[in-house]
C-alpha positions in Angstrom: 2.8 -14.4 -11.6 -0.5 -16.3 -11.3 -3.4 -15.3 -13.5 -3.9 -11.8 -12.1 -3.5 -9.0 -14.7 -0.5 -6.7 -14.1 0.5 -3.1 -14.5 4.0 -2.5 -15.9 6.2 0.0 -14.2 8.4 2.3 -16.2 11.4 0.1 -15.4 9.7 -3.0 -16.9 8.8 -4.7 -13.7 5.2 -5.6 -13.2 2.8 -5.3 -10.2 -0.4 -7.4 -9.9 -3.4 -5.1 -10.3 -5.2 -6.7 -7.3 -3.5 -7.1 -3.9 -4.5 -7.6 -0.3 -4.2 -4.6 2.0 -3.3 -5.4 5.7 -4.0 -2.1 7.6 -6.0 -2.9 10.7 -5.8 -6.6 10.1 -6.4 -8.4 13.4 -3.2 -9.8 15.1 -3.5 -13.5 15.4 -5.9 -13.6 12.4 -3.9 -11.8 9.7 -1.6 -14.8 9.2 -4.5 -17.1 8.4 -6.0 -14.4 6.1 -2.8 -14.2 4.1 -2.7 -18.0 3.8 -6.3 -18.0 2.7 -5.6 -15.2 0.2 -2.7 -17.2 -1.3 -5.0 -20.2 -1.7 -7.6 -18.0 -3.4 -5.0 -16.7 -5.8 -3.7 -13.4 -4.4 0.0 -12.8 -5.0 0.3 -9.1 -4.0 0.5 -8.2 -0.3 0.7 -4.6 1.0 2.3 -4.2 4.4 3.9 -1.5 6.6 5.9 -1.1 9.7 3.1 0.8 11.4 0.6 -1.9 10.8 2.5 -4.1 13.4 1.8 -7.4 11.6 4.7 -8.1 9.2 6.3 -11.0 11.1 3.0 -12.9 11.2 2.4 -12.3 7.5 5.9 -13.3 6.7 5.5 -16.6 8.5 2.3 -17.3 6.5 3.9 -16.6 3.2 7.0 -18.7 3.9 4.8 -21.6 4.8 3.0 -21.4 1.5 6.3 -21.2 -0.4 7.5 -24.2 1.5 4.2 -26.0 0.6 5.0 -25.4 -3.1 1.8 -23.5 -3.7 3.8 -20.4 -4.9 7.3 -19.4 -5.7 8.8 -16.2 -4.2 9.2 -14.7 -7.6 5.5 -15.0 -8.1 4.7 -12.9 -5.1 4.8 -9.1 -4.9 5.4 -7.8 -1.4 5.3 -4.1 -0.6 6.3 -2.3 2.6 6.4 1.3 3.7 8.9 3.4 5.7 7.4 5.1 8.7 7.9 8.8 9.4 10.4 8.5 12.3 12.8 6.8 9.9 13.1 9.6 7.4 16.8 9.9 8.0 18.5 8.0 5.2 19.8 5.4 7.7 16.4 4.7 9.2 14.3 3.6 6.1 14.9 -0.1 6.6 14.1 0.0 10.3 10.5 0.6 9.3 9.5 -2.7 7.8 8.5 -5.2 10.5 6.7 -8.0 12.3 3.8 -10.2 12.0 3.0 -10.4 8.3 6.3 -12.3 7.9 5.1 -15.3 9.9 2.2 -15.9 7.6 4.3 -15.4 4.5 7.0 -17.8 5.7 4.4 -20.4 6.6 3.0 -20.6 3.1 6.5 -20.7 1.6 7.4 -23.5 4.0 4.3 -25.5 3.1 5.3 -25.3 -0.5 2.1 -23.6 -1.5 4.0 -20.8 -3.0 7.5 -19.8 -4.0 9.0 -16.5 -3.1 9.2 -15.5 -6.8 5.4 -16.0 -7.1 4.7 -13.2 -4.5 4.7 -9.4 -4.7 5.3 -8.0 -1.2 5.1 -4.3 -0.4 6.1 -2.6 2.8 6.5 1.1 3.8 9.0 3.3 5.6 7.4 4.9 8.6 7.6 8.6 9.5 10.1 8.0 12.3 12.8 6.7 9.9 13.1 9.6 7.4 16.8 10.5 7.8 19.0 9.4 4.9 21.2 7.3 7.1 18.3 5.4 8.7 16.8 3.8 5.6 18.9 0.7 5.1 18.7 -0.2 8.8 14.9 -0.1 8.6 14.5 -2.3 5.6 17.0 -4.9 6.9 15.0 -5.2 10.1 11.8 -5.6 8.1 13.4 -8.2 5.9 14.4 -10.1 9.1 10.8 -10.0 10.3 9.5 -11.2 7.0 12.3 -13.8 6.8 12.9 -12.7 3.2 15.9 -11.5 1.2 14.2 -8.6 -0.6 11.0 -6.7 -1.0 9.2 -6.3 -4.3 8.2 -2.7 -3.5 9.3 -0.3 -0.7 7.4 2.9 -0.2 7.9 6.1 1.7 4.6 6.0 3.7 4.2 9.7 4.1 6.2 12.8 3.1 5.9 13.9 6.8 8.9 13.1 9.1 8.6 12.5 12.8 11.3 12.6 15.5 13.3 9.4 15.4 12.3 7.4 18.4 11.0 4.0 19.4 7.5 5.4 19.5 5.6 5.3 16.3 3.6 8.5 17.1 6.0 10.7 19.1 4.5 13.9 20.6 5.8 17.1 22.0 5.2 18.1 25.6 2.1 20.0 24.5 0.7 16.9 22.9 1.2 18.0 19.3 3.0 15.6 16.8 6.7 15.6 17.2 7.3 16.3 13.5 10.7 17.4 12.1 11.8 19.3 9.0 13.7 16.3 7.5 13.4 16.7 3.8 11.8 13.8 1.9 14.5 14.4 -0.7 17.0 13.1 1.9 14.7 10.2 2.6 14.7 9.4 -1.1 18.4 9.2 -1.2 18.2 6.4 1.4 15.5 4.7 -0.7 17.8 4.8 -3.8 20.5 3.3 -1.7 18.4 0.2 -0.7 17.3 -0.2 -4.3 20.9 -0.2 -5.5 21.8 -2.8 -2.9 19.0 -5.1 -4.2 17.0 -5.0 -0.9 14.0 -3.7 -2.8 13.3 -4.4 -6.5 11.2 -1.2 -6.8 10.8 1.9 -4.7 7.9 4.3 -4.6 6.0 6.8 -2.5 2.6 7.1 -0.8 0.4 10.1 0.0 2.6 12.5 -2.0 0.9 15.5 -3.7 1.7 16.8 -7.2 4.0 19.5 -6.0 6.0 17.1 -3.9 6.3 14.7 -6.8 7.4 17.4 -9.1 10.2 18.4 -6.7 11.2 14.8 -6.1 11.4 14.1 -9.9 13.7 17.1 -10.3 16.1 15.9 -7.7 16.2 12.1 -7.9 18.4 9.5 -9.6 15.7 6.9 -9.6 12.2 8.0 -9.9 9.3 6.3 -8.0 7.4 3.6 -9.7 4.1 4.2 -7.9 2.3 6.7 -5.7 0.0 4.8 -3.3 -3.0 7.0 -2.5 -6.5 6.9 -1.0 -8.9 6.4 -4.0 -12.5 5.5 -4.2 -15.8 6.9 -5.7 -16.0 9.7 -3.1 -12.3 10.6 -3.7 -11.6 9.7 -7.4 -8.3 11.5 -7.6 -8.7 12.1 -11.3 -6.3 15.1 -11.4 -3.5 13.3 -9.4 -4.1 10.1 -11.4 -3.6 12.0 -14.7 -0.6 13.8 -13.3 1.1 10.6 -12.3 0.2 8.8 -15.5 1.9 11.6 -17.5 5.0 10.9 -15.6 4.9 7.1 -15.8 4.0 6.7 -12.2 1.4 4.0 -11.5 -1.4 4.7 -9.0 -2.0 2.2 -6.3 -5.4 2.8 -4.7 -5.8 2.2 -1.0 -9.1 2.3 0.9 -11.0 1.5 -2.3 -14.0 0.2 -0.2 -14.2 3.4 1.8 -12.1 2.3 4.9 -15.3 1.6 6.9 -13.3 0.3 9.9 -11.1 3.4 10.3 -10.8 4.2 14.1 -11.9 7.9 13.6 -15.0 7.1 11.6 -18.1 9.0 12.7 -21.6 7.5 12.7 -23.0 10.2 10.4 -20.4 9.7 7.7 -21.5 7.9 4.5 -20.8 4.2 4.0 -19.5 3.8 0.5 -20.8 0.3 -0.1 -24.3 1.3 1.0 -24.5 3.9 -1.8 -27.9 3.3 -3.6 -26.4 4.1 -7.0 -23.6 1.7 -6.6 -26.0 -1.0 -5.3 -28.1 -0.5 -8.5 -25.0 -0.7 -10.7 -24.0 -3.9 -8.9 -27.3 -5.4 -9.8 -26.8 -4.5 -13.4 -23.6 -6.4 -13.6 -24.8 -9.2 -11.2 -21.9 -8.2 -8.9 -21.5 -6.8 -5.4 -20.8 -3.1 -4.7 -17.4 -4.1 -3.4 -16.7 -5.8 -6.8 -17.9 -2.7 -8.6 -15.6 -0.3 -6.8 -12.6 -2.6 -7.1 -13.2 -3.0 -10.8 -13.5 0.7 -11.1 -9.9 1.1 -10.1 -8.7 -1.8 -12.4 -10.5 -0.2 -15.4 -8.7 3.0 -14.8 -5.3 1.2 -14.9 -4.7 1.4 -11.2 -3.4 -1.3 -8.9 -5.9 -1.7 -6.0 -5.4 -3.2 -2.5 -8.8 -3.8 -0.7 -8.5 -5.2 2.8 -10.4 -8.1 4.4 -9.7 -11.0 6.8 -12.7 -13.1 5.8 -12.1 -15.9 3.3 -15.6 -15.4 1.7 -14.8 -11.7 1.1 -11.3 -12.5 -0.1 -12.9 -14.7 -2.7 -15.6 -12.1 -3.5 -13.0 -9.3 -4.0 -10.9 -11.6 -6.2 -13.8 -12.3 -8.6 -13.4 -9.0 -10.5 -11.7 -10.2 -13.7 -14.7 -11.7 -15.5 -16.4 -8.3 -16.3 -15.6 -4.7 -17.1 -17.4 -1.5 -16.4 -18.6 0.3 -19.5 -17.4 3.9 -20.1 -20.8 5.4 -19.1 -20.6 3.7 -15.6 -17.0 4.7 -15.2 -17.9 8.3 -16.0 -20.9 8.1 -13.5 -18.6 6.9 -10.7 -16.1 9.7 -11.6 -19.0 12.1 -11.0 -19.6 10.8 -7.5 -16.4 12.6 -6.3 -17.0 14.9 -3.3 -13.3 15.2 -2.2 -14.3 12.8 0.5 -11.0 12.0 2.1 -11.4 9.4 4.8 -7.6 9.4 5.7 -6.9 13.1 6.1 -4.8 12.9 9.3 -6.0 16.5 10.1 -4.2 16.5 13.4 -0.9 16.5 11.3 -2.0 19.4 9.1 0.5 21.8 10.7 3.5 19.4 10.2 6.1 20.2 7.6 5.3 18.5 4.2 1.7 17.7 5.1 0.4 16.7 1.7 -3.3 17.6 1.7 -3.1 21.4 1.8 -3.4 21.7 -2.0 -6.1 20.4 -4.3 -3.9 17.5 -5.6 
C-alpha cells in the first residue's frame, strides 16, 4: 500500500496514517484533486454521503486504476452513513455520488489498482434504522463504481427522520431527530461487513459513554472512531480511552477547519498560531506539516483536506521528520476544548455526543 506508514486495526487490517479529507471539496474540482492526490502518493480517501461528491471521486479513482498507477487493493476508501439512514436497512443508502467519478477515472487510466486504495465513506443520519443500512452502502458502491469499501463509518450517533432531505426539520424549524438507537444502526453495519460490502466498520463523533455501551452490545467492534482533533482540541482523554480498547483514532479537521461555513471572523485561525509558526521554523516545515505530524506521532490516522496540488504535496511531506517529545507535550498543552464542529443546533437531539467531557 504505497510507502505511507500504516496503523494496524485490531483485526489485522491496516489503514494509511495519512489520507485526503473531502468535506467541502468543490464539485467539479474534487475529481481532479483526487487524481492529483493519487499522483502525489495518497492512497487513503475519506468520503461521506452528505459531502455530495462520491460519484465524481469514484470516477477519478477508477481512471487511475485503469491507468495502472494503483491497484484497488492499494487504496483505502472510507464512507460514512448519514443520520437519516440509521434504520438498519438504510445504512448503505448513505454512500454516494461524485467522488466515485474521480476514483474510477484513475483506475481506468491504470494509474492505480483498486487494491492500492483505501476508501472510506460514512452513513448519514437519515439512514439509521437497522433495515436501511445495506441499501445505503449498495447505492454508494454504485456511485463509486466499486465492489466494496475499505471502511464504512456511522457518521454521527444522532438519527434523523428517514427522508430524501439530508437535514430534515420539524414544522417549528428544529431538527427532525428520532430516537433510533445507534445499537440498531450498528446491527446493520455488522450486516454489511458480514456480506463483504465493507472490509472494516467504525464510528465517528462517538463519545466514551456511547462507545462503552456499543462495545457491551456488539458482535463486531468498531476499528476506528473518527473525531475532530487538532492542537485546540487535542482529545487526549478520548484518544487514551479508545487506545485502551484497540480503537484507532482518525483525526478530522487537523488544520482547524478554516473553511467551515459557520466560522466567525473573531475565531482563532490555527495555522496562524505564533507558537506553531515558530515550531515550524525549528523543523524547517510549515505549520500545516507540524499539526499533521502531531497526529501521526500520536499514532492517529489523519485526513487533512485541500484541493490544491501544491498543498496536497505539502501535506504529504510529513514522513521525513518527527516531533520531539517536548514539542508534542507543548502542543498537548495548547488544548482549550476548542471544538469547531460542535453542531450546537443539534444539542437537544437524542444521542448528541458533546454533552459530556469526552
